[in-house]
All heavy atoms as an XYZ file, in Angstrom:
769
protein
N     -28.327    143.535    155.887
C     -28.343    142.189    155.282
C     -28.892    141.172    156.258
O     -29.581    140.215    155.878
C     -26.911    141.834    154.805
C     -26.530    142.498    153.516
S     -24.832    142.122    152.935
C     -24.677    140.408    153.132
N     -28.486    141.384    157.500
C     -28.963    140.427    158.514
C     -30.500    140.447    158.668
O     -31.154    139.402    158.701
C     -28.333    140.736    159.865
O     -26.868    140.721    159.747
C     -28.696    139.737    160.955
N     -31.071    141.624    158.723
C     -32.504    141.676    158.870
C     -33.218    141.183    157.637
O     -34.213    140.504    157.702
C     -32.918    143.204    159.182
C     -34.372    143.372    159.174
C     -32.357    143.665    160.479
N     -32.688    141.503    156.512
C     -33.285    141.053    155.209
C     -33.226    139.511    155.069
O     -34.200    138.865    154.728
C     -32.549    141.689    154.004
C     -33.042    141.287    152.646
C     -34.477    141.795    152.461
C     -32.178    141.846    151.575
N     -32.081    138.931    155.492
C     -31.980    137.519    155.463
C     -32.913    136.788    156.448
O     -33.552    135.777    156.098
N     -33.049    137.361    157.646
C     -33.978    136.777    158.604
C     -35.416    136.904    158.070
O     -36.186    135.936    158.279
C     -33.828    137.473    159.950
C     -32.552    137.157    160.722
C     -32.467    138.035    162.005
C     -32.537    135.661    161.114
N     -35.747    138.003    157.506
C     -37.102    138.170    156.957
C     -37.355    137.205    155.824
O     -38.420    136.566    155.776
C     -37.328    139.653    156.442
C     -38.603    139.837    155.750
C     -39.785    139.934    156.483
C     -38.633    139.899    154.392
C     -41.008    140.168    155.818
C     -39.866    140.109    153.763
C     -40.975    140.212    154.468
N     -36.406    137.095    154.929
C     -36.586    136.170    153.808
C     -36.690    134.692    154.241
O     -37.623    134.010    153.860
C     -35.361    136.312    152.896
C     -35.376    135.503    151.570
C     -36.555    136.043    150.668
C     -34.045    135.739    150.810
N     -35.889    134.240    155.183
C     -35.944    132.877    155.677
C     -37.247    132.651    156.482
O     -37.929    131.637    156.268
C     -34.743    132.593    156.548
O     -33.587    132.590    155.829
N     -37.564    133.629    157.304
C     -38.770    133.459    158.102
C     -40.071    133.460    157.264
O     -40.933    132.577    157.477
N     -40.185    134.421    156.333
C     -41.333    134.497    155.512
C     -41.515    133.313    154.614
O     -42.612    132.767    154.521
C     -41.276    135.775    154.698
C     -42.599    136.171    154.093
C     -43.699    136.549    154.904
C     -42.751    136.258    152.701
C     -44.896    136.895    154.365
C     -43.968    136.596    152.144
C     -45.009    136.909    152.979
N     -40.419    132.809    154.045
C     -40.517    131.632    153.251
C     -40.803    130.370    154.049
O     -41.524    129.482    153.543
C     -39.238    131.440    152.393
C     -39.369    130.395    151.321
S     -40.762    130.589    150.166
C     -40.234    131.972    149.199
N     -40.326    130.290    155.242
C     -40.682    129.215    156.085
C     -42.205    129.155    156.408
O     -42.829    128.092    156.439
C     -39.861    129.223    157.364
O     -38.492    129.140    157.094
N     -42.726    130.299    156.696
C     -44.180    130.395    156.961
C     -44.963    129.995    155.752
O     -45.942    129.234    155.845
C     -44.574    131.834    157.437
C     -46.038    132.053    157.480
C     -43.932    132.136    158.749
N     -44.514    130.405    154.601
C     -45.227    130.039    153.356
C     -45.116    128.524    153.161
O     -46.056    127.881    152.750
C     -44.625    130.793    152.111
C     -44.983    132.263    152.225
C     -45.103    130.166    150.826
C     -44.303    133.141    151.169
N     -43.957    127.905    153.387
C     -43.812    126.458    153.200
C     -44.744    125.703    154.146
O     -45.369    124.726    153.799
C     -42.356    126.066    153.467
N     -44.832    126.156    155.402
C     -45.728    125.514    156.333
C     -47.171    125.667    155.908
O     -47.976    124.676    156.003
C     -45.513    126.064    157.803
C     -46.613    125.641    158.753
C     -44.113    125.710    158.289
N     -47.571    126.848    155.437
C     -48.942    127.078    154.966
C     -49.267    126.164    153.775
O     -50.333    125.551    153.742
C     -49.089    128.544    154.582
C     -50.486    128.897    154.181
C     -51.534    128.930    155.041
C     -50.698    129.223    152.815
C     -52.805    129.286    154.593
C     -51.949    129.527    152.347
C     -53.016    129.559    153.295
N     -48.345    126.103    152.843
C     -48.547    125.206    151.660
C     -48.667    123.779    152.045
O     -49.504    123.049    151.558
C     -47.459    125.495    150.593
C     -47.490    124.426    149.508
C     -47.599    126.814    149.987
N     -47.846    123.346    153.015
C     -47.904    121.967    153.483
C     -49.249    121.636    154.108
O     -49.813    120.571    153.863
C     -46.782    121.729    154.487
O     -45.488    121.964    153.842
C     -46.791    120.290    155.007
N     -49.737    122.579    154.876
C     -51.111    122.431    155.476
C     -52.161    122.319    154.456
O     -53.048    121.469    154.523
N     -52.075    123.180    153.354
C     -53.031    123.077    152.293
C     -52.992    121.789    151.573
O     -53.988    121.146    151.180
C     -52.874    124.213    151.309
C     -53.225    125.631    151.764
C     -52.861    126.673    150.695
C     -54.680    125.704    152.062
N     -51.778    121.280    151.359
C     -51.599    119.986    150.618
C     -52.087    118.875    151.479
O     -52.662    117.854    150.985
C     -50.125    119.817    150.215
C     -49.597    120.707    149.121
C     -48.114    120.547    148.932
C     -50.339    120.399    147.855
N     -51.836    118.897    152.782
C     -52.374    117.801    153.664
C     -53.908    117.777    153.673
O     -54.463    116.734    153.718
C     -51.744    117.954    155.067
C     -50.319    117.712    155.067
S     -49.566    117.935    156.725
C     -50.337    116.675    157.646
N     -54.505    118.935    153.676
C     -55.976    119.000    153.654
C     -56.436    118.520    152.296
O     -57.433    117.727    152.291
C     -56.438    120.470    153.844
O     -55.903    120.943    155.075
C     -57.916    120.550    153.857
N     -55.829    118.892    151.215
C     -56.246    118.391    149.892
C     -55.991    116.891    149.730
O     -56.773    116.232    149.037
C     -55.501    119.131    148.797
N     -55.010    116.331    150.390
C     -54.700    114.920    150.263
C     -55.790    114.079    150.965
O     -55.897    112.858    150.694
C     -53.328    114.624    150.831
N     -56.500    114.644    151.870
C     -57.549    113.845    152.615
C     -58.818    113.665    151.742
O     -59.609    112.774    152.049
C     -57.925    114.571    153.897
C     -56.722    114.531    154.893
C     -57.046    115.271    156.121
O     -58.075    115.983    156.217
N     -56.134    115.247    157.087
N     -58.992    114.442    150.686
C     -60.167    114.302    149.819
C     -59.783    113.289    148.699
O     -58.776    113.405    148.059
C     -60.519    115.622    149.238
C     -60.932    116.669    150.250
C     -61.237    118.020    149.618
C     -61.530    119.018    150.700
N     -61.720    120.331    150.134
N     -60.646    112.346    148.446
C     -60.318    111.251    147.451
C     -60.091    111.849    146.060
O     -59.209    111.349    145.334
C     -61.535    110.340    147.506
C     -62.236    110.666    148.719
C     -61.911    112.043    149.131
N     -60.865    112.804    145.638
C     -60.762    113.311    144.240
C     -59.476    114.077    144.047
O     -58.855    113.978    142.968
C     -61.972    114.163    143.875
C     -62.176    115.411    144.691
C     -63.001    115.229    145.935
O     -63.408    114.093    146.201
O     -63.260    116.188    146.623
N     -59.001    114.837    145.028
C     -57.772    115.558    144.877
C     -56.487    114.690    145.206
O     -55.461    114.927    144.678
C     -57.745    116.827    145.757
O     -57.976    116.513    147.131
C     -58.759    117.823    145.265
N     -56.760    113.681    146.034
C     -55.638    112.821    146.425
C     -55.136    112.020    145.167
O     -53.916    111.795    144.976
C     -56.082    111.791    147.501
C     -54.887    111.029    148.065
O     -53.809    111.339    147.809
N     -55.212    109.959    148.747
N     -56.046    111.583    144.365
C     -55.628    110.869    143.107
C     -54.780    111.740    142.246
O     -53.760    111.332    141.677
C     -56.869    110.334    142.407
N     -55.186    113.013    142.133
C     -54.419    113.917    141.275
C     -53.033    114.313    141.876
O     -52.062    114.422    141.144
C     -55.222    115.238    141.086
C     -54.543    116.147    140.123
C     -55.410    117.254    139.650
N     -54.688    118.123    138.801
C     -54.996    119.362    138.540
N     -56.046    119.868    139.094
N     -54.270    120.060    137.708
N     -53.024    114.381    143.228
C     -51.729    114.716    143.874
C     -50.767    113.541    143.781
O     -49.575    113.765    143.637
C     -51.987    115.048    145.407
C     -52.756    116.285    145.700
C     -53.043    116.399    147.189
C     -51.963    117.506    145.201
N     -51.272    112.308    143.796
C     -50.347    111.178    143.681
C     -49.799    110.948    142.270
O     -48.852    110.251    142.078
C     -51.118    109.886    144.089
C     -51.307    109.830    145.592
O     -50.489    110.397    146.333
N     -52.342    109.168    146.068
N     -50.443    111.611    141.280
C     -49.981    111.450    139.905
C     -48.671    112.244    139.631
O     -47.942    111.927    138.729
C     -51.044    111.875    138.881
C     -52.235    110.958    138.896
C     -53.333    111.463    137.982
O     -53.260    112.618    137.459
N     -54.363    110.659    137.750
N     -48.461    113.275    140.357
C     -47.314    114.161    140.095
C     -46.483    114.464    141.342
O     -46.396    115.620    141.779
C     -47.796    115.442    139.439
C     -48.535    115.182    138.143
C     -48.943    116.495    137.468
O     -48.330    117.497    137.743
O     -49.813    116.411    136.626
N     -45.840    113.492    141.944
C     -45.102    113.752    143.147
C     -43.815    114.557    142.873
O     -43.273    115.232    143.767
C     -44.742    112.323    143.667
C     -44.759    111.456    142.438
C     -45.815    112.072    141.608
N     -43.264    114.509    141.630
C     -42.085    115.273    141.277
C     -42.279    116.773    141.377
O     -41.367    117.483    141.708
C     -41.554    114.865    139.927
C     -42.597    115.034    138.842
N     -43.564    114.093    138.618
C     -42.827    116.034    137.973
C     -44.358    114.497    137.644
N     -43.827    115.674    137.224
N     -43.546    117.207    141.170
C     -43.807    118.645    141.264
C     -43.621    119.118    142.710
O     -43.182    120.236    142.953
C     -45.214    118.939    140.772
C     -45.401    118.879    139.269
C     -46.793    119.130    138.863
C     -44.425    119.721    138.533
N     -44.100    118.268    143.662
C     -43.926    118.650    145.066
C     -42.438    118.750    145.472
O     -42.035    119.645    146.204
C     -44.579    117.624    145.977
C     -46.077    117.590    145.808
C     -46.721    116.467    145.369
C     -46.831    118.734    146.005
C     -48.098    116.452    145.198
C     -48.213    118.707    145.839
C     -48.830    117.534    145.421
N     -41.649    117.833    144.928
C     -40.214    117.884    145.212
C     -39.621    119.204    144.667
O     -38.838    119.869    145.382
C     -39.491    116.713    144.559
C     -38.003    116.662    144.882
S     -37.181    115.275    144.142
C     -37.215    115.681    142.438
N     -40.030    119.608    143.510
C     -39.498    120.887    142.971
C     -39.996    122.087    143.707
O     -39.231    123.035    143.945
C     -39.877    120.978    141.477
C     -39.047    120.100    140.533
C     -39.628    120.174    139.109
C     -37.582    120.536    140.538
N     -41.264    122.093    144.131
C     -41.759    123.231    144.935
C     -41.020    123.344    146.234
O     -40.554    124.376    146.619
C     -43.307    122.998    145.211
C     -43.775    123.985    146.233
C     -44.078    123.183    143.948
N     -40.758    122.228    146.944
C     -40.022    122.304    148.190
C     -38.540    122.586    147.914
O     -37.915    123.088    148.800
C     -40.287    121.050    148.995
C     -41.627    121.048    149.645
C     -42.642    120.230    149.195
C     -41.891    121.926    150.694
C     -43.905    120.272    149.788
C     -43.161    121.978    151.319
C     -44.172    121.140    150.834
O     -45.374    121.206    151.404
N     -38.035    122.173    146.777
C     -36.676    122.538    146.438
C     -36.512    124.029    146.296
O     -35.550    124.709    146.764
C     -36.239    121.849    145.169
C     -34.789    122.044    144.715
C     -33.817    121.454    145.700
C     -34.587    121.431    143.284
N     -37.466    124.674    145.656
C     -37.509    126.165    145.507
C     -37.637    126.790    146.851
O     -36.905    127.744    147.199
C     -38.583    126.611    144.534
C     -38.229    126.101    143.143
C     -38.754    128.134    144.579
C     -39.361    126.277    142.111
N     -38.580    126.290    147.706
C     -38.728    126.854    149.077
C     -37.394    126.715    149.813
O     -36.961    127.684    150.479
C     -39.776    126.100    149.870
C     -41.191    126.421    149.419
C     -42.232    125.573    149.771
C     -41.502    127.515    148.686
C     -43.530    125.848    149.409
C     -42.811    127.828    148.300
C     -43.821    127.013    148.686
N     -36.743    125.538    149.765
C     -35.541    125.333    150.475
C     -34.439    126.224    149.938
O     -33.567    126.777    150.700
N     -34.365    126.483    148.629
C     -33.394    127.381    148.045
C     -33.510    128.810    148.576
O     -32.488    129.424    148.883
N     -34.743    129.263    148.590
C     -34.950    130.634    149.066
C     -34.640    130.731    150.600
O     -34.065    131.721    151.068
C     -36.431    131.091    148.787
C     -36.710    132.460    149.417
C     -36.645    131.108    147.278
N     -35.007    129.688    151.396
C     -34.688    129.692    152.792
C     -33.161    129.723    152.975
O     -32.639    130.412    153.817
C     -35.381    128.550    153.525
C     -36.926    128.744    153.547
C     -34.817    128.332    154.927
C     -37.682    127.521    153.974
N     -32.492    128.867    152.166
C     -31.016    128.806    152.288
C     -30.379    130.172    151.916
O     -29.381    130.580    152.532
C     -30.468    127.690    151.394
N     -30.931    130.786    150.873
C     -30.438    132.095    150.507
C     -30.545    133.105    151.644
O     -29.687    133.871    151.981
C     -31.133    132.671    149.287
C     -30.680    132.102    148.016
S     -31.364    132.929    146.558
C     -33.026    132.340    146.526
N     -31.707    133.046    152.335
C     -31.913    133.981    153.459
C     -30.956    133.682    154.610
O     -30.427    134.591    155.241
N     -30.643    132.417    154.855
C     -29.711    132.024    155.893
C     -28.307    132.494    155.562
O     -27.584    132.977    156.410
C     -29.710    130.540    156.204
C     -31.024    130.015    156.819
C     -30.990    128.497    156.920
C     -31.287    130.668    158.152
N     -27.928    132.339    154.268
C     -26.588    132.794    153.852
C     -26.457    134.300    153.991
O     -25.423    134.802    154.409
C     -26.254    132.290    152.443
C     -25.040    132.951    151.864
C     -26.116    130.764    152.380
N     -27.502    135.009    153.582
C     -27.466    136.487    153.691
C     -27.413    136.893    155.148
O     -26.684    137.847    155.495
C     -28.729    137.087    152.982
C     -28.873    138.544    153.296
C     -28.603    136.901    151.503
N     -28.115    136.161    156.029
C     -28.051    136.454    157.439
C     -26.649    136.293    157.994
O     -26.100    137.147    158.723
C     -29.016    135.548    158.250
O     -30.360    135.733    157.743
C     -28.995    135.842    159.720
N     -26.008    135.191    157.655
C     -24.627    134.919    158.067
C     -23.660    135.933    157.529
O     -22.767    136.416    158.193
C     -24.220    133.478    157.667
C     -25.069    132.466    158.455
C     -22.744    133.252    157.979
C     -24.920    131.040    157.947
N     -23.896    136.323    156.239
C     -23.042    137.308    155.635
C     -23.156    138.660    156.304
O     -22.223    139.423    156.499
C     -23.306    137.447    154.110
N     -24.380    138.975    156.712
C     -24.634    140.203    157.426
C     -23.990    140.267    158.806
O     -23.387    141.265    159.175
N     -24.102    139.102    159.472
C     -23.389    139.043    160.760
C     -21.873    139.155    160.636
O     -21.227    139.832    161.402
C     -23.830    137.741    161.492
C     -25.316    137.819    161.912
C     -22.925    137.438    162.708
C     -25.848    136.479    162.396
N     -21.360    138.483    159.587
C     -19.931    138.576    159.289
C     -19.482    140.013    159.040
O     -18.489    140.489    159.574
C     -19.582    137.717    158.025
C     -18.145    137.752    157.674
C     -17.508    138.718    156.950
C     -17.149    136.818    158.025
N     -16.242    138.430    156.726
C     -15.949    137.222    157.402
C     -17.168    135.595    158.666
C     -14.773    136.511    157.518
C     -15.990    134.906    158.789
C     -14.824    135.345    158.236
N     -20.305    140.740    158.307
C     -20.002    142.114    157.961
C     -20.095    143.018    159.213
O     -19.339    143.983    159.322
C     -20.912    142.641    156.836
C     -20.420    143.904    156.214
C     -21.240    144.173    154.943
O     -22.065    143.462    154.543
N     -20.859    145.298    154.279
N     -20.996    142.686    160.080
C     -21.113    143.469    161.330
C     -19.888    143.277    162.195
O     -19.320    144.198    162.752
C     -22.421    143.096    162.094
C     -23.614    143.637    161.402
C     -22.361    143.626    163.540
C     -24.930    143.101    161.948
N     -19.422    141.999    162.287
C     -18.309    141.692    163.151
C     -16.958    142.204    162.552
O     -16.166    142.806    163.224
C     -18.251    140.190    163.426
C     -19.431    139.706    164.234
C     -16.956    139.777    164.122
C     -19.613    138.212    164.337
N     -16.780    141.904    161.279
C     -15.440    142.170    160.677
C     -15.357    143.449    159.861
O     -14.295    143.841    159.463
C     -14.927    141.013    159.816
C     -14.766    139.750    160.675
C     -15.677    138.689    160.613
C     -13.651    139.630    161.526
C     -15.481    137.530    161.349
C     -13.505    138.480    162.285
C     -14.348    137.480    162.226
N     -16.478    144.059    159.510
C     -16.503    145.280    158.747
C     -16.222    145.179    157.302
O     -16.009    146.122    156.637
N     -16.245    143.934    156.770
C     -16.064    143.766    155.356
C     -16.816    142.496    154.876
O     -17.207    141.710    155.780
C     -14.623    143.591    154.927
C     -13.887    142.439    155.667
C     -12.372    142.467    155.326
N     -11.703    141.440    156.047
C     -11.585    140.172    155.550
N     -12.011    139.876    154.351
N     -10.970    139.217    156.256
N     -17.064    142.369    153.601
C     -17.818    141.225    153.072
C     -16.973    140.027    153.054
O     -15.782    140.017    152.841
C     -18.299    141.589    151.656
C     -19.311    142.687    151.597
C     -19.743    142.839    150.177
N     -18.606    143.057    149.341
C     -18.493    144.109    148.546
N     -19.462    144.964    148.436
N     -17.386    144.303    147.811
N     -17.661    138.822    153.192
C     -17.001    137.572    153.014
C     -17.344    137.109    151.607
O     -18.472    136.770    151.302
C     -17.513    136.606    154.076
C     -16.825    135.260    153.969
O     -16.356    134.860    152.955
N     -16.842    134.553    155.112
N     -16.403    137.071    150.699
C     -16.636    136.691    149.335
C     -17.064    135.293    149.166
O     -17.806    134.968    148.180
C     -15.413    137.057    148.477
C     -15.165    138.571    148.307
S     -16.675    139.533    147.836
C     -16.890    138.991    146.185
N     -16.683    134.431    149.978
C     -17.100    133.008    149.861
C     -18.590    132.930    150.109
O     -19.324    132.208    149.333
C     -16.388    132.155    150.901
C     -14.882    132.070    150.586
C     -16.933    130.727    150.939
C     -14.071    131.410    151.630
N     -19.110    133.663    151.087
C     -20.574    133.671    151.310
C     -21.296    134.319    150.156
O     -22.380    133.904    149.766
C     -20.954    134.411    152.639
C     -20.442    133.671    153.913
C     -20.671    134.590    155.117
C     -21.229    132.395    154.045
N     -20.758    135.328    149.554
C     -21.344    136.009    148.396
C     -21.446    135.004    147.187
O     -22.474    134.898    146.550
C     -20.572    137.273    147.971
C     -20.551    138.296    149.130
C     -21.156    137.848    146.738
C     -21.883    138.776    149.578
N     -20.397    134.239    146.980
C     -20.368    133.272    145.864
C     -21.368    132.123    146.188
O     -22.039    131.624    145.249
C     -19.011    132.691    145.617
C     -18.109    133.702    144.887
C     -17.058    134.414    145.412
C     -18.264    134.114    143.538
N     -16.594    135.260    144.459
C     -17.280    135.103    143.302
C     -19.184    133.835    142.541
C     -17.160    135.755    142.066
C     -19.083    134.481    141.310
C     -18.062    135.425    141.118
N     -21.498    131.797    147.442
C     -22.470    130.698    147.778
C     -23.878    131.253    147.493
O     -24.772    130.523    146.936
C     -22.335    130.304    149.286
C     -21.000    129.511    149.481
C     -23.529    129.490    149.716
C     -20.713    129.237    150.900
N     -24.114    132.515    147.872
C     -25.418    133.131    147.635
C     -25.742    133.185    146.121
O     -26.858    132.860    145.644
C     -25.452    134.541    148.220
C     -26.702    135.315    147.965
C     -27.861    134.950    148.625
C     -26.746    136.341    147.095
C     -29.055    135.622    148.418
C     -27.882    137.017    146.894
C     -29.071    136.637    147.522
N     -24.748    133.554    145.256
C     -24.984    133.604    143.863
C     -25.267    132.171    143.296
O     -26.130    132.054    142.459
C     -23.764    134.211    143.160
C     -23.673    135.762    143.529
C     -23.814    134.050    141.651
C     -22.388    136.428    143.084
N     -24.560    131.185    143.813
C     -24.798    129.807    143.385
C     -26.237    129.361    143.767
O     -26.916    128.690    142.972
C     -23.783    128.872    143.988
N     -26.734    129.733    144.950
C     -28.066    129.441    145.374
C     -29.098    130.140    144.488
O     -30.131    129.562    144.214
C     -28.286    129.766    146.802
C     -27.593    128.893    147.862
C     -27.662    129.427    149.194
C     -28.205    127.458    147.776
N     -28.834    131.353    144.084
C     -29.745    132.093    143.213
C     -29.850    131.317    141.893
O     -30.939    131.095    141.412
C     -29.249    133.529    142.945
C     -29.469    134.397    144.219
C     -29.989    134.162    141.816
C     -28.854    135.761    144.097
N     -28.700    130.942    141.322
C     -28.695    130.244    140.021
C     -29.456    128.934    140.171
O     -30.237    128.541    139.331
C     -27.276    130.062    139.502
C     -26.713    131.418    139.175
C     -27.286    129.142    138.330
C     -25.205    131.428    138.869
N     -29.189    128.191    141.280
C     -29.858    126.905    141.459
C     -31.367    127.078    141.649
O     -32.191    126.250    141.125
C     -29.274    126.171    142.684
N     -31.828    128.082    142.321
C     -33.208    128.338    142.574
C     -33.867    128.761    141.232
O     -35.017    128.321    140.937
C     -33.460    129.377    143.596
O     -32.794    128.948    144.827
C     -34.888    129.602    143.912
N     -33.233    129.599    140.442
C     -33.803    129.947    139.101
C     -33.921    128.742    138.191
O     -34.888    128.569    137.515
C     -32.914    131.062    138.490
C     -33.127    132.355    139.261
C     -33.287    131.224    137.025
C     -32.167    133.451    138.871
N     -32.857    127.900    138.236
C     -32.926    126.634    137.477
C     -34.119    125.777    137.902
O     -34.832    125.214    137.039
C     -31.581    125.912    137.570
C     -31.528    124.631    136.844
C     -31.452    124.610    135.415
C     -31.651    123.400    137.466
C     -31.404    123.426    134.720
C     -31.603    122.201    136.839
C     -31.516    122.230    135.419
N     -34.254    125.590    139.160
C     -35.364    124.757    139.704
C     -36.648    125.344    139.297
O     -37.610    124.634    138.975
C     -35.264    124.601    141.220
N     -36.791    126.665    139.353
C     -38.029    127.336    138.943
C     -38.294    127.109    137.466
O     -39.488    126.908    137.057
N     -37.250    127.200    136.612
C     -37.468    126.964    135.211
C     -37.884    125.530    134.942
O     -38.722    125.271    134.046
C     -36.161    127.271    134.484
N     -37.309    124.575    135.681
C     -37.699    123.153    135.482
C     -39.148    123.000    135.882
O     -39.946    122.296    135.235
C     -36.734    122.274    136.265
C     -37.321    120.812    136.330
C     -35.324    122.258    135.673
N     -39.488    123.600    137.037
C     -40.866    123.480    137.515
C     -41.853    124.066    136.540
O     -42.882    123.522    136.256
C     -40.998    124.169    138.853
C     -42.396    124.245    139.369
C     -42.997    123.129    139.847
C     -43.145    125.398    139.372
C     -44.292    123.129    140.378
C     -44.443    125.485    139.854
C     -45.047    124.312    140.345
N     -41.539    125.183    135.952
C     -42.386    125.846    134.975
C     -42.550    124.971    133.742
O     -43.661    124.830    133.169
C     -41.845    127.216    134.576
C     -42.748    127.961    133.624
C     -42.193    129.309    133.365
N     -43.099    130.037    132.434
C     -42.726    131.059    131.780
N     -41.513    131.475    131.821
N     -43.597    131.618    130.957
N     -41.464    124.314    133.298
C     -41.574    123.409    132.165
C     -42.328    122.204    132.491
O     -43.121    121.697    131.584
N     -42.278    121.691    133.683
C     -43.051    120.484    134.041
C     -44.501    120.750    134.284
O     -45.389    119.917    134.107
C     -42.482    119.818    135.237
C     -41.054    119.268    134.990
S     -40.389    118.584    136.465
C     -40.897    116.899    136.347
N     -44.837    121.969    134.693
C     -46.220    122.290    135.037
C     -47.022    122.572    133.797
O     -48.279    122.471    133.853
C     -46.271    123.596    135.926
N     -46.375    122.860    132.643
C     -47.120    123.137    131.435
C     -47.596    121.840    130.749
O     -47.302    120.885    130.781
C     -46.296    123.959    130.479
C     -46.169    125.390    130.980
O     -47.056    125.888    131.699
N     -45.131    126.022    130.578
């Protein structure tokens, strides 16, 4: 769980940085800048999804470390992980509805 959580957080962080770089490059062009300024709520939802996946990875990492140290699962961390999954799915559904 620890390795999986670190991979998930790290990989999603790299994707977030890459997307931010692409958006900054697109914002410098006048024709795409006007379109980007019309829908700022979509950026908030995209970064909310990125943050949710990064948070899930961190919770899984902490849960894995807990299990290594104590030899059993921490149910509070498991419930936090499940809540983050539900919140991320909800944000994805909202984003999909707004993008159409």
